[in-house]
C-alpha positions in Angstrom: 2.3 -34.7 19.6 0.7 -31.6 18.1 0.7 -28.5 20.2 -2.6 -26.7 20.8 -3.1 -23.0 21.5 -3.3 -22.0 25.1 -6.7 -20.6 26.3 -5.1 -17.1 26.3 -3.9 -17.5 22.7 -7.2 -18.9 21.6 -9.0 -15.9 23.1 -6.7 -13.5 21.2 -7.2 -15.4 18.0 -11.0 -15.3 18.4 -11.0 -11.6 19.4 -8.9 -10.7 16.3 -11.2 -12.7 14.0 -14.2 -10.9 15.3 -12.5 -7.5 15.2 -11.5 -8.0 11.6 -15.0 -8.9 10.7 -16.3 -5.7 12.3 -13.7 -3.7 10.4 -14.6 -5.4 7.1 -18.3 -5.5 7.4 -19.3 -2.7 9.8 -21.6 -3.2 12.8 -22.7 -6.7 13.5 -24.9 -8.4 16.1 -23.7 -11.2 18.4 -25.7 -13.6 16.3 -24.1 -12.4 13.1 -20.7 -12.7 14.6 -21.5 -16.2 15.7 -22.6 -17.1 12.1 -19.6 -15.5 10.5 -17.0 -16.9 12.9 -18.5 -20.4 13.5 -17.8 -20.0 17.2 -20.3 -21.0 19.9 -22.8 -18.5 21.3 -21.1 -18.5 24.6 -17.7 -17.9 23.1 -19.0 -15.0 21.0 -20.7 -13.6 24.1 -17.5 -13.7 26.1 -15.4 -12.1 23.4 -17.9 -9.3 22.8 -18.0 -8.5 26.5 -14.2 -8.7 26.8 -13.6 -6.4 23.8 -16.3 -4.0 25.0 -14.7 -3.8 28.4 -11.3 -3.1 26.8 -12.7 -0.3 24.7 -12.1 -2.0 21.4 -15.8 -2.1 20.4 -19.0 -0.5 21.6 -22.7 -0.7 21.0 -23.6 1.4 18.0 -27.3 0.8 17.6 -29.9 -1.9 17.0 -30.6 -4.2 14.1 -33.5 -3.1 11.9 -34.4 -6.6 10.9 -38.0 -7.4 11.7 -38.2 -10.1 14.4 -40.2 -11.0 17.5 -39.0 -9.5 20.7 -36.4 -6.7 21.1 -34.1 -5.9 18.2 -30.5 -7.3 18.5 -27.8 -4.9 19.6 -25.1 -4.0 17.0 -21.5 -3.7 17.9 -18.8 -1.7 16.0 -15.2 -0.8 16.3 -14.4 2.2 18.4 -12.8 4.1 15.4 -11.3 7.0 17.3 -9.6 4.9 20.0 -6.3 5.3 18.1 -5.0 7.0 14.9 -2.2 6.4 12.5 -0.5 8.5 9.9 0.4 7.6 6.3 3.1 9.7 4.6 4.5 10.0 1.1 7.8 11.6 0.2 7.7 13.0 -3.3 10.4 15.0 -5.2 8.3 18.2 -4.9 6.4 17.7 -1.6 5.6 15.6 1.4 2.1 14.4 2.0 0.6 13.1 5.2 -2.8 11.9 6.3 -4.2 11.0 9.7 -6.6 8.1 9.8 -8.8 6.4 12.4 -8.9 2.6 13.0 -11.3 2.0 10.1 -8.9 3.7 7.7 -11.1 6.8 7.4 -9.1 9.9 6.7 -9.7 12.6 9.4 -6.9 15.0 8.6 -4.3 15.8 5.9 -1.4 18.1 5.1 1.2 18.8 2.4 4.4 20.7 2.6 6.7 21.7 -0.2 9.9 19.8 -0.6 12.9 21.6 0.9 16.2 20.0 -0.1 18.0 22.1 2.6 15.8 21.0 5.4 16.6 18.0 7.6 14.5 15.1 6.3 13.2 14.1 9.7 12.1 17.6 10.5 10.3 18.1 7.2 8.4 14.8 7.6 7.6 15.6 11.2 6.3 19.1 10.4 4.0 17.5 7.8 2.7 15.0 10.2 2.2 17.7 12.8 0.2 19.8 10.3 -2.0 16.8 9.5 -2.6 16.1 13.2 -3.6 19.8 13.6 -6.0 19.4 10.7 -7.5 16.3 12.3 -7.6 17.8 15.7 -6.0 14.7 17.1 -3.5 14.9 20.0 -1.3 11.8 19.3 -0.6 9.0 16.9 -0.3 5.2 17.5 1.7 4.5 14.3 3.4 6.1 11.3 4.4 4.5 8.0 6.3 6.6 5.4 6.5 5.8 1.7 9.7 7.2 0.2 11.5 7.2 -3.1 14.7 5.2 -3.3 16.2 2.3 -1.4 15.4 1.5 2.2 17.9 -0.6 4.1 16.1 -3.7 5.5 18.6 -3.9 8.3 18.5 -0.4 9.7 15.0 0.4 8.3 16.4 3.8 7.2 16.8 5.5 3.8 19.9 4.3 2.1 19.7 6.3 -1.1 17.3 8.5 -3.0 18.6 9.6 -6.4 15.9 12.3 -6.8 16.7 13.7 -3.3 20.5 13.6 -2.8 20.3 15.2 0.7 17.9 12.5 2.0 20.6 10.0 3.0 20.0 8.3 6.4 18.8 9.7 9.7 15.1 9.9 8.6 14.1 7.0 10.8 16.3 7.8 13.9 15.4 11.5 13.7 11.7 10.8 13.5 11.8 8.3 16.4 13.5 11.0 18.5 10.8 13.5 17.6 7.8 11.2 17.9 8.9 9.4 21.1 7.3 6.0 21.6 5.2 6.1 18.4 6.1 3.1 16.1 7.6 4.3 12.8 8.3 2.4 9.6 10.0 3.6 6.5 9.2 1.7 3.2 9.9 2.2 -0.5 6.9 3.8 -2.1 6.5 1.2 -4.9 6.4 -1.5 -2.3 3.6 0.3 -0.5 1.6 0.5 -3.8 2.1 -3.3 -4.2 0.8 -3.9 -0.7 -2.1 -1.6 -1.2 -3.1 -3.4 -4.4 -2.8 -6.8 -2.6 -4.9 -5.7 0.3 -7.4 -3.4 -1.5 -7.1 -3.6 -5.3 -6.3 -5.6 -8.4 -4.1 -8.2 -6.7 -6.5 -9.2 -3.9 -6.3 -13.0 -3.7 -2.9 -13.2 -5.2 -0.1 -14.4 -2.9 2.5 -14.1 -5.6 2.6 -11.2 -8.1 4.7 -8.3 -9.4 3.6 -4.7 -9.6 5.3 -2.6 -12.3 5.0 1.1 -11.5 5.2 3.4 -14.5 5.7 7.1 -13.9 8.5 9.6 -14.1 10.6 6.7 -12.8 9.9 3.0 -12.9 10.1 0.3 -10.3 8.8 -3.1 -9.3 7.2 -4.4 -6.1 7.7 -8.1 -5.6 5.3 -10.2 -3.4 6.3 -13.8 -3.1 4.1 -16.3 -1.2 2.3 -13.5 0.5 5.5 -11.6 1.7 7.1 -8.5 0.4 10.5 -9.3 -1.1 13.0 -6.4 -0.4 16.3 -8.1 -1.3 19.4 -8.2 0.7 20.1 -4.5 0.6 16.5 -3.3 0.0 17.0 -2.9 -3.8 14.7 -5.6 -5.1 12.7 -4.1 -7.9 15.0 -1.2 -8.7 14.9 -2.0 -12.4 15.4 1.6 -13.8 19.0 1.0 -14.6 18.6 -2.5 -16.2 20.3 -2.2 -19.7 18.3 -2.6 -22.9 19.2 -2.1 -26.5 15.7 -0.9 -27.6 15.1 2.8 -27.5 17.7 3.7 -24.9 20.5 2.3 -22.8 18.3 1.5 -19.8 14.7 0.7 -18.9 14.3 4.2 -17.4 15.3 5.7 -20.8 12.9 3.3 -22.5 9.7 3.6 -20.4 10.3 6.4 -17.9 8.4 9.7 -18.1 10.8 11.5 -20.5 10.8 8.5 -22.8 6.9 8.4 -22.9 6.8 12.1 -23.7 9.2 11.7 -26.5 7.3 8.7 -27.9 4.1 10.8 -27.7 5.8 13.5 -29.8 6.6 10.9 -32.4 2.9 10.0 -32.7 1.7 13.6 -32.8 0.3 13.7 -29.3 0.6 16.6 -26.8 3.8 15.8 -24.9 4.1 18.3 -22.2 2.7 15.8 -19.7 3.1 12.1 -20.1 -0.1 11.2 -18.3 -2.2 13.5 -20.5 -0.5 12.1 -23.6 -1.4 8.5 -22.5 -5.0 9.5 -21.8 -5.2 10.8 -25.4 -3.4 7.8 -26.8 -4.1 6.4 -30.3 -4.0 2.6 -30.9 -0.7 3.0 -32.7 0.9 4.9 -29.8 -0.4 2.3 -27.3 1.0 -0.5 -29.4 4.4 1.2 -29.4 4.3 1.8 -25.6 3.2 -1.8 -25.0 6.3 -3.0 -26.9 8.4 -1.1 -24.5 6.6 -1.9 -21.3 6.5 -5.6 -22.3 10.3 -5.6 -22.3 10.4 -4.6 -18.7 7.6 -7.0 -17.8 9.4 -9.9 -19.6 12.5 -9.4 -17.6 10.5 -9.5 -14.4 8.6 -12.6 -15.5 11.8 -14.4 -16.6 13.3 -14.0 -13.2 10.3 -14.3 -10.9 7.6 -16.1 -12.8 4.9 -14.2 -10.8 1.9 -15.3 -13.0 0.3 -11.9 -12.3 1.5 -8.4 -13.1 -0.2 -5.2 -12.0 0.5 -2.0 -14.0 0.5 1.0 -11.6 2.0 4.4 -11.3 0.5 7.5 -12.9 1.3 6.4 -16.5 0.3 2.8 -16.0 -3.0 3.7 -14.4 -3.7 6.4 -17.1 -3.1 3.9 -19.9 -5.4 1.5 -18.1 -6.9 -1.7 -19.5 -6.0 -1.1 -23.1 -2.2 -1.1 -22.2 -2.6 -4.0 -19.8 -4.2 -6.1 -22.5 -1.5 -5.3 -25.1 1.3 -6.1 -22.6 -0.4 -9.4 -21.7 -0.7 -10.3 -25.4 3.0 -9.7 -25.9 4.0 -11.7 -22.9 1.9 -14.6 -24.2 3.6 -14.3 -27.5 7.1 -13.9 -26.4 7.4 -16.1 -23.3 6.2 -19.5 -22.3 5.2 -18.4 -18.8 1.5 -17.8 -18.4 1.1 -14.3 -17.1 -2.0 -12.2 -16.5 -1.7 -8.4 -16.7 -4.1 -6.1 -14.9 -4.2 -2.4 -14.1 -4.1 -1.1 -10.5 -7.4 -0.2 -9.0 -6.6 1.4 -5.7 -8.3 4.8 -5.7 -6.7 8.0 -4.5 -3.1 8.1 -3.6 -2.0 4.4 -3.5 1.3 5.2 -1.7 -0.5 6.9 1.2 -3.3 4.3 1.2 -0.7 1.5 1.4 1.1 3.3 4.2 -2.2 3.6 6.2 -3.0 -0.1 5.6 0.3 -1.2 6.9 0.3 1.1 9.8 -3.1 -0.2 10.8 -2.0 -3.8 10.4 1.0 -3.2 12.6 -1.3 -1.5 15.2 -3.8 -4.4 15.2 -1.0 -7.0 15.6 0.3 -5.0 18.6 -3.3 -4.8 20.1 -3.8 -8.5 19.9 -0.3 -9.5 20.9 0.8 -10.9 17.6 4.4 -10.9 16.4 5.6 -8.7 13.5 5.4 -10.5 10.2 
């Protein structure tokens, strides 16, 4: 006999549905919530009263739609009820933003990388500086995007090639410093992939791969709507996959130094790979696409994602012309139908992905939902 949700569970589901609509669409009236949720007038009235009493939503004005009688009251999320931080660990600096419940940035800070500092202290100091900039007293969640491998069992950094001193103790150290604030550490390419799925080019795709092209290269893998990290957290670490074209590994084939060298061969300014790609000639893009397609073909042969997003500083700078060339090569060289698109998340996609995941975790906690 099928199990039905208890009244308490049904209320939480309805509340979360209405809350998500207010986050996505802004202030709505009770009638608009009823129309969008399909719930009864009485049920919507109860959930609005309940969430207003809990401080989750508040009256924010009146509808300007012309109608007989008084204008309908509009309700919106109480954005400053809680705040989260998104952090990115780079080889040269640590970035942090503080964001309200709508995702709006209210504070930010950046501190230079210090290989001699304790990783947890450096990240904590950056978060503290962002909190000061935001004039916010406390946080309700932190997500950190970092280079390297994150152990899926411990949740801590396992290894960062670019930062040899950042081995472990980032997560435990931060938990000690932040007290009861929930903290998650995630690989930065994985966060870009999640950001593109929630906000960008991969919206509507439950299965896809994101190929990040920058100084280093990496892949984020989303399968059936879930991030695939691998047994030890190393899924997508393709930089050291061997190849016989242009270098001994994929990193030496399509990493930043390789792109700069390729640019020199085509007479382009090669001090900066991103600038070189932005000035790319068709011949240079063809040569770069030949290389990127090799990495993409390996990913497609193993995962068959059907959809590949090109991201990272180089991937985004090359844009649609590179994506179209890579897609054409995949169609020619593999029987697996694969669409290739360029990432569209604006700003810093690592930080934006961190904020999105931090808010999702907070909303699940608010409505009593289990971690996914």
